[in-house]
C-alpha positions as a LaTeX table, in Angstrom:
\begin{tabular}{lrrr}
\hline
Residue & $x$ (\AA) & $y$ (\AA) & $z$ (\AA) \\
\hline
Met1 & 76.81 & 33.50 & 192.84 \\
Ile2 & 75.07 & 30.82 & 190.77 \\
Val3 & 76.54 & 27.36 & 190.20 \\
Val4 & 75.74 & 25.50 & 186.97 \\
Thr5 & 76.95 & 21.92 & 186.66 \\
Gly6 & 77.27 & 20.48 & 183.17 \\
Ala7 & 77.95 & 24.07 & 182.15 \\
Ala8 & 80.07 & 23.10 & 179.14 \\
Gly9 & 77.39 & 20.75 & 177.84 \\
Phe10 & 74.34 & 21.27 & 175.69 \\
Ile11 & 71.60 & 22.48 & 178.05 \\
Gly12 & 74.02 & 23.76 & 180.69 \\
Ser13 & 75.79 & 26.15 & 178.32 \\
Ala14 & 72.47 & 27.35 & 176.91 \\
Phe15 & 71.34 & 28.13 & 180.47 \\
Val16 & 74.56 & 30.06 & 181.15 \\
Glu17 & 73.81 & 32.10 & 178.01 \\
Lys18 & 70.32 & 32.81 & 179.33 \\
Leu19 & 71.79 & 33.96 & 182.65 \\
Asn20 & 74.29 & 36.21 & 180.90 \\
Arg21 & 71.51 & 37.77 & 178.82 \\
Glu22 & 69.59 & 38.50 & 182.01 \\
Gly23 & 72.62 & 40.21 & 183.57 \\
Phe24 & 73.96 & 37.34 & 185.72 \\
Asn25 & 77.71 & 37.03 & 185.27 \\
Asp26 & 78.82 & 35.77 & 188.71 \\
Ile27 & 78.50 & 32.15 & 187.67 \\
Ile28 & 80.59 & 29.10 & 188.57 \\
Leu29 & 80.84 & 26.68 & 185.67 \\
Val30 & 81.26 & 23.04 & 186.72 \\
Asp31 & 82.14 & 20.32 & 184.21 \\
Asp32 & 84.88 & 18.05 & 182.89 \\
Phe33 & 86.85 & 20.72 & 181.08 \\
Ser34 & 89.36 & 18.26 & 179.64 \\
Lys35 & 86.86 & 17.63 & 176.82 \\
Thr36 & 88.07 & 20.29 & 174.42 \\
Glu37 & 85.23 & 19.71 & 171.94 \\
Lys38 & 82.97 & 21.53 & 174.44 \\
Leu39 & 85.16 & 24.66 & 174.53 \\
Pro40 & 83.06 & 26.67 & 172.03 \\
Asn41 & 80.03 & 26.27 & 174.30 \\
Tyr42 & 81.53 & 28.37 & 177.09 \\
Gln43 & 84.65 & 30.20 & 175.91 \\
His44 & 82.78 & 33.43 & 175.18 \\
Lys45 & 80.41 & 33.25 & 178.17 \\
Lys46 & 80.75 & 35.54 & 181.19 \\
Tyr47 & 81.54 & 33.65 & 184.41 \\
Ser48 & 83.60 & 33.88 & 187.60 \\
Ala49 & 85.41 & 30.54 & 187.62 \\
Leu50 & 85.69 & 27.09 & 186.11 \\
Val51 & 85.57 & 24.21 & 188.62 \\
Glu52 & 86.33 & 20.63 & 187.62 \\
Arg53 & 83.47 & 18.23 & 188.32 \\
Thr54 & 85.69 & 16.05 & 190.53 \\
Gln55 & 86.63 & 19.05 & 192.66 \\
Phe56 & 83.21 & 20.65 & 192.95 \\
Leu57 & 81.99 & 18.98 & 196.15 \\
Asp58 & 85.10 & 20.14 & 198.03 \\
Trp59 & 84.78 & 23.56 & 196.43 \\
Leu60 & 81.18 & 23.81 & 197.63 \\
Asp61 & 82.19 & 22.96 & 201.21 \\
Lys62 & 84.60 & 25.89 & 201.16 \\
Asn63 & 82.45 & 28.40 & 199.28 \\
Gln64 & 78.89 & 27.52 & 200.27 \\
Lys65 & 78.25 & 30.89 & 201.94 \\
Leu66 & 78.76 & 32.63 & 198.59 \\
Val67 & 76.42 & 30.38 & 196.61 \\
Gln68 & 72.86 & 31.57 & 196.05 \\
Phe69 & 71.65 & 28.77 & 193.77 \\
Val70 & 72.78 & 25.44 & 192.29 \\
Val71 & 71.46 & 24.32 & 188.91 \\
His72 & 72.60 & 20.72 & 188.49 \\
Leu73 & 72.50 & 19.79 & 184.81 \\
Gly74 & 75.64 & 17.67 & 184.63 \\
Ala75 & 75.10 & 13.98 & 183.89 \\
Arg76 & 76.16 & 11.06 & 181.76 \\
Thr77 & 73.41 & 11.05 & 179.14 \\
Asp78 & 74.39 & 8.23 & 176.76 \\
Thr79 & 71.32 & 5.99 & 176.46 \\
Thr80 & 73.38 & 3.37 & 174.59 \\
Glu81 & 75.80 & 2.89 & 177.53 \\
Phe82 & 74.82 & $-0.13$ & 179.62 \\
Asn83 & 77.46 & $-0.05$ & 182.36 \\
Lys84 & 75.28 & 0.64 & 185.37 \\
Ala85 & 78.26 & 1.50 & 187.59 \\
Ile86 & 79.04 & 4.55 & 185.43 \\
Phe87 & 75.53 & 5.93 & 185.89 \\
Asp88 & 75.46 & 5.10 & 189.59 \\
Glu89 & 78.62 & 7.15 & 190.08 \\
Leu90 & 77.96 & 10.12 & 187.80 \\
Asn91 & 74.18 & 10.45 & 187.88 \\
Leu92 & 72.96 & 8.94 & 191.14 \\
His93 & 75.63 & 9.19 & 193.84 \\
Tyr94 & 77.06 & 12.52 & 192.65 \\
Ser95 & 73.56 & 14.03 & 192.56 \\
Gln96 & 72.82 & 12.67 & 196.04 \\
Gln97 & 75.93 & 14.39 & 197.38 \\
Ile98 & 74.95 & 17.69 & 195.77 \\
Trp99 & 71.42 & 17.42 & 197.17 \\
Thr100 & 72.71 & 16.64 & 200.66 \\
Lys101 & 75.05 & 19.61 & 200.65 \\
Cys102 & 72.38 & 21.98 & 199.34 \\
Ala103 & 70.03 & 20.80 & 202.08 \\
Arg104 & 72.71 & 21.27 & 204.73 \\
Phe105 & 73.84 & 24.69 & 203.50 \\
Gly106 & 70.40 & 26.11 & 202.73 \\
Ile107 & 70.99 & 26.42 & 198.98 \\
Pro108 & 68.06 & 26.10 & 196.54 \\
Leu109 & 68.52 & 23.41 & 193.89 \\
Leu110 & 67.23 & 22.71 & 190.40 \\
Tyr111 & 68.24 & 19.43 & 188.78 \\
Ala112 & 67.81 & 17.51 & 185.55 \\
Ser113 & 65.78 & 14.33 & 185.43 \\
Ser114 & 64.65 & 12.80 & 182.14 \\
Ala115 & 61.67 & 11.52 & 180.16 \\
Ala116 & 63.73 & 8.33 & 179.82 \\
Thr117 & 62.32 & 7.50 & 183.27 \\
Tyr118 & 58.94 & 6.77 & 181.63 \\
Gly119 & 60.17 & 3.72 & 179.73 \\
Met120 & 57.57 & 2.52 & 177.24 \\
Gly121 & 54.98 & 4.82 & 178.77 \\
Glu122 & 52.98 & 1.99 & 180.33 \\
His123 & 51.82 & 4.34 & 183.07 \\
Gly124 & 51.42 & 7.41 & 180.88 \\
Tyr125 & 53.43 & 10.61 & 181.07 \\
Ala126 & 51.94 & 12.42 & 184.05 \\
Asp127 & 54.50 & 13.84 & 186.48 \\
Lys128 & 52.70 & 12.60 & 189.60 \\
Asp129 & 54.84 & 11.63 & 192.57 \\
Glu130 & 52.86 & 8.48 & 193.21 \\
Leu131 & 53.67 & 7.13 & 189.72 \\
Ile132 & 57.44 & 7.47 & 190.03 \\
Glu133 & 57.86 & 4.22 & 192.00 \\
Gln134 & 56.00 & 2.33 & 189.25 \\
Leu135 & 58.08 & 3.53 & 186.30 \\
Lys136 & 60.23 & 1.08 & 184.36 \\
Pro137 & 62.98 & 2.82 & 182.38 \\
Leu138 & 64.47 & 0.99 & 179.41 \\
Asn139 & 68.17 & 1.54 & 180.09 \\
Pro140 & 70.66 & 2.29 & 182.88 \\
Tyr141 & 70.56 & 6.00 & 182.06 \\
Gly142 & 66.82 & 6.14 & 182.65 \\
Asp143 & 67.21 & 3.98 & 185.76 \\
Ser144 & 69.78 & 6.36 & 187.22 \\
Lys145 & 67.50 & 9.36 & 186.73 \\
Asn146 & 64.48 & 7.56 & 188.17 \\
Asp147 & 66.51 & 6.21 & 191.08 \\
Phe148 & 67.48 & 9.74 & 192.01 \\
Asp149 & 63.91 & 11.03 & 191.68 \\
Lys150 & 62.68 & 8.25 & 193.99 \\
Trp151 & 65.49 & 8.93 & 196.46 \\
Ala152 & 64.83 & 12.69 & 196.47 \\
Leu153 & 61.14 & 12.28 & 197.23 \\
Lys154 & 61.95 & 10.08 & 200.24 \\
Gln155 & 64.40 & 12.47 & 201.87 \\
Glu156 & 63.46 & 14.10 & 205.14 \\
Lys157 & 66.15 & 16.74 & 204.71 \\
Lys158 & 65.54 & 18.67 & 201.54 \\
Pro159 & 66.81 & 22.00 & 200.16 \\
Tyr160 & 64.33 & 24.69 & 201.22 \\
Phe161 & 63.47 & 24.99 & 197.54 \\
Trp162 & 64.10 & 22.30 & 194.96 \\
Ala163 & 62.70 & 21.16 & 191.64 \\
Gly164 & 63.58 & 18.36 & 189.23 \\
Phe165 & 62.76 & 18.43 & 185.53 \\
Lys166 & 62.04 & 15.48 & 183.28 \\
Phe167 & 63.53 & 16.76 & 180.04 \\
Phe168 & 61.87 & 15.30 & 176.96 \\
Asn169 & 63.63 & 15.34 & 173.54 \\
Val170 & 65.60 & 18.57 & 173.69 \\
Tyr171 & 67.11 & 19.95 & 170.49 \\
Gly172 & 68.89 & 23.16 & 169.63 \\
Pro173 & 72.25 & 24.96 & 169.52 \\
Asn174 & 75.29 & 23.85 & 171.55 \\
Glu175 & 74.88 & 20.12 & 170.89 \\
Tyr176 & 77.70 & 19.96 & 168.34 \\
His177 & 79.82 & 17.76 & 170.64 \\
Lys178 & 77.14 & 15.14 & 171.34 \\
Lys179 & 77.82 & 13.00 & 168.24 \\
Arg180 & 75.48 & 9.98 & 168.18 \\
Met181 & 73.39 & 11.39 & 171.03 \\
Ala182 & 72.71 & 14.72 & 169.28 \\
Ser183 & 69.17 & 15.51 & 168.15 \\
Val184 & 67.59 & 14.29 & 164.91 \\
Val185 & 67.57 & 17.90 & 163.68 \\
Phe186 & 71.35 & 18.02 & 164.03 \\
His187 & 71.79 & 14.69 & 162.24 \\
Thr188 & 69.30 & 15.62 & 159.52 \\
Tyr189 & 71.09 & 18.89 & 158.82 \\
Asn190 & 74.47 & 17.16 & 158.52 \\
Gln191 & 73.15 & 14.29 & 156.40 \\
Ile192 & 71.49 & 16.73 & 154.03 \\
Lys193 & 74.74 & 18.66 & 153.69 \\
Glu194 & 76.70 & 15.46 & 153.05 \\
Thr195 & 74.28 & 13.36 & 150.98 \\
Gly196 & 71.22 & 15.45 & 150.14 \\
Lys197 & 68.92 & 13.07 & 152.04 \\
Met198 & 68.04 & 11.85 & 155.54 \\
Lys199 & 67.86 & 8.32 & 156.91 \\
Leu200 & 65.23 & 7.64 & 159.58 \\
Phe201 & 64.64 & 4.48 & 161.58 \\
Arg202 & 62.16 & 2.06 & 160.10 \\
Ser203 & 59.30 & 1.10 & 162.42 \\
His204 & 59.45 & $-2.41$ & 163.87 \\
Arg205 & 55.94 & $-2.24$ & 165.27 \\
Pro206 & 52.75 & $-2.74$ & 163.23 \\
Asp207 & 50.96 & 0.13 & 164.97 \\
Phe208 & 53.47 & 2.75 & 163.76 \\
Glu209 & 54.33 & 3.60 & 160.15 \\
Asp210 & 57.96 & 4.23 & 159.18 \\
Gly211 & 59.01 & 7.66 & 160.40 \\
Lys212 & 55.81 & 8.10 & 162.39 \\
Gln213 & 57.41 & 7.23 & 165.71 \\
Met214 & 56.55 & 10.23 & 167.90 \\
Arg215 & 58.40 & 12.18 & 170.55 \\
Asp216 & 57.85 & 15.38 & 172.48 \\
Phe217 & 60.52 & 17.59 & 170.90 \\
Val218 & 61.28 & 20.69 & 172.98 \\
Tyr219 & 63.53 & 23.56 & 171.91 \\
Val220 & 66.43 & 24.27 & 174.26 \\
Lys221 & 65.48 & 27.95 & 174.44 \\
Asp222 & 62.19 & 26.89 & 176.05 \\
Val223 & 63.99 & 24.62 & 178.49 \\
Val224 & 66.20 & 27.42 & 179.79 \\
Glu225 & 63.22 & 29.77 & 180.06 \\
Val226 & 61.51 & 27.30 & 182.41 \\
Leu227 & 64.66 & 26.83 & 184.49 \\
Tyr228 & 65.14 & 30.58 & 184.76 \\
Trp229 & 61.51 & 31.08 & 185.80 \\
Phe230 & 61.81 & 28.49 & 188.58 \\
Met231 & 65.04 & 30.04 & 189.78 \\
His232 & 63.01 & 33.14 & 190.64 \\
His233 & 59.70 & 31.45 & 191.50 \\
Arg234 & 61.18 & 29.39 & 194.39 \\
Lys235 & 57.84 & 27.85 & 195.31 \\
Asn236 & 56.06 & 24.58 & 194.55 \\
Cys237 & 58.89 & 22.12 & 195.10 \\
Gly238 & 58.60 & 18.91 & 193.12 \\
Ile239 & 59.34 & 17.02 & 189.92 \\
Tyr240 & 58.02 & 18.45 & 186.66 \\
Asn241 & 57.77 & 17.37 & 183.05 \\
Leu242 & 59.62 & 19.72 & 180.74 \\
Gly243 & 58.44 & 19.20 & 177.18 \\
Ser244 & 56.34 & 21.06 & 174.66 \\
Gly245 & 53.25 & 19.06 & 175.57 \\
Lys246 & 52.72 & 17.96 & 171.97 \\
Ala247 & 54.15 & 14.81 & 170.36 \\
Arg248 & 55.36 & 15.07 & 166.76 \\
Ser249 & 56.81 & 12.49 & 164.41 \\
Phe250 & 60.44 & 12.09 & 163.41 \\
Leu251 & 59.23 & 12.54 & 159.84 \\
Asp252 & 57.80 & 15.97 & 160.77 \\
Leu253 & 61.12 & 16.90 & 162.33 \\
Ala254 & 63.17 & 15.83 & 159.32 \\
Glu255 & 60.83 & 17.45 & 156.77 \\
Asn256 & 60.95 & 20.74 & 158.66 \\
Thr257 & 64.75 & 20.62 & 158.60 \\
Phe258 & 64.68 & 20.27 & 154.80 \\
Arg259 & 62.22 & 23.15 & 154.54 \\
Ala260 & 64.38 & 25.37 & 156.75 \\
Leu261 & 67.10 & 24.85 & 154.14 \\
Gly262 & 64.70 & 25.58 & 151.28 \\
Leu263 & 64.83 & 21.98 & 150.04 \\
Glu264 & 62.30 & 19.30 & 149.20 \\
Pro265 & 62.50 & 16.36 & 151.65 \\
Thr266 & 64.26 & 13.18 & 150.59 \\
Ile267 & 63.82 & 10.48 & 153.25 \\
Glu268 & 65.13 & 6.91 & 153.36 \\
Tyr269 & 64.43 & 4.32 & 156.05 \\
Val270 & 66.93 & 2.01 & 157.74 \\
Asp271 & 66.48 & $-0.67$ & 160.39 \\
Thr272 & 66.71 & 0.49 & 163.99 \\
Pro273 & 70.08 & $-0.76$ & 165.35 \\
Leu274 & 69.77 & $-4.04$ & 167.22 \\
Asp275 & 71.52 & $-2.66$ & 170.31 \\
Ile276 & 68.66 & $-0.23$ & 170.95 \\
Arg277 & 65.72 & $-1.82$ & 169.12 \\
Asp278 & 64.06 & $-3.40$ & 172.15 \\
Lys279 & 64.73 & $-0.26$ & 174.23 \\
Tyr280 & 63.29 & 2.18 & 171.74 \\
Gln281 & 60.48 & 4.54 & 172.76 \\
Tyr282 & 57.86 & 4.86 & 170.02 \\
Phe283 & 55.86 & 7.60 & 171.69 \\
Thr284 & 56.45 & 10.25 & 174.35 \\
Glu285 & 54.40 & 13.32 & 175.18 \\
Ala286 & 54.84 & 15.49 & 178.24 \\
Asp287 & 51.79 & 16.16 & 180.35 \\
Ile288 & 52.57 & 19.77 & 181.33 \\
His289 & 49.45 & 20.51 & 183.38 \\
Lys290 & 51.50 & 20.52 & 186.57 \\
Leu291 & 53.95 & 23.07 & 185.13 \\
Arg292 & 51.08 & 25.29 & 184.04 \\
Ser293 & 49.29 & 24.91 & 187.37 \\
Val294 & 52.13 & 26.54 & 189.32 \\
Gly295 & 52.11 & 29.62 & 187.10 \\
Tyr296 & 54.40 & 29.05 & 184.12 \\
Gln297 & 52.39 & 30.42 & 181.22 \\
Lys298 & 54.87 & 31.19 & 178.44 \\
Ala299 & 54.12 & 29.58 & 175.09 \\
Phe300 & 56.54 & 26.96 & 173.77 \\
Tyr301 & 58.13 & 27.11 & 170.34 \\
Ser302 & 56.24 & 25.11 & 167.74 \\
Leu303 & 58.31 & 22.42 & 166.05 \\
Glu304 & 58.27 & 24.47 & 162.85 \\
Ala305 & 59.50 & 27.65 & 164.56 \\
Gly306 & 62.13 & 25.90 & 166.68 \\
Val307 & 63.65 & 23.96 & 163.79 \\
Leu308 & 63.68 & 27.06 & 161.59 \\
Asp309 & 65.50 & 29.11 & 164.24 \\
Tyr310 & 67.99 & 26.33 & 164.97 \\
Val311 & 68.82 & 25.60 & 161.34 \\
Gln312 & 68.98 & 29.14 & 159.99 \\
Asn313 & 70.48 & 31.00 & 162.95 \\
Phe314 & 72.82 & 28.37 & 164.39 \\
Leu315 & 73.55 & 25.27 & 162.30 \\
Ser316 & 73.85 & 27.12 & 158.98 \\
Gln317 & 76.16 & 29.64 & 160.60 \\
Asn318 & 78.02 & 27.14 & 162.82 \\
Lys319 & 77.17 & 29.33 & 165.80 \\
Val320 & 76.63 & 28.54 & 169.48 \\
Tyr321 & 73.99 & 30.10 & 171.70 \\
\hline
\end{tabular}
């Protein structure tokens, strides 16, 4: 039996699909299932039970002998939310309780961290344990993820196997419910359909041209491949970057979305909203040497291939993965 938290969400539901495709159907889906907009992400998946997030810790106490693995992907991921108490409850304390129970019950654990922990990238993007204490995230979401990473590394009692993953800018199917927090590919596709053009944030720094702000965009199908590999690898505990390893510009991303639709790009620039302007990352790029060093050798989707697959096989057909 495999437990996936956040199983109705974007990455969680994509991971459940990966498990189903590999023949794993005895899966416990954990989430807030009152959010009906997430229903398409899991209604056709194969699983054993749905467990409400608020009931999961009690459920685990009663069923721990049946659980072979916990993949903890559930979190509050809104980078524009600045109520620290929300993140402390949902991202930090809840994750600490799951970790503690996995350590006590002898259950291996994978969990989601975030590239938001790197802040402005003052210390680079290497996933070295000694750098984690120095990181300065730009918002409470990033703080909550970094606080948990720091806490996990200090624990004497750990699950016998565990790994955390700093997800970079993940895009792909099953993010229909994410609204403002959905990927730029998703927003570009919808803006093209509605207006025939795409609006990107103007640069507010002299060292970056408009649209040339760069992120490490990683396709969700690659993310779930890495998680699945670690679920079987069960060695080399630690915290890993999970990105493509290559930064690309938002302009590249938008132009590839137009091309996937067979259209010439039409881009306009708008000011970055004031509420996020001073918290805005202009560059991220995952250093994935550590991931490669422990044996993960699969190639990642190029931006061109990932956007093409997402647009033509999912967005254009309104399909989930």
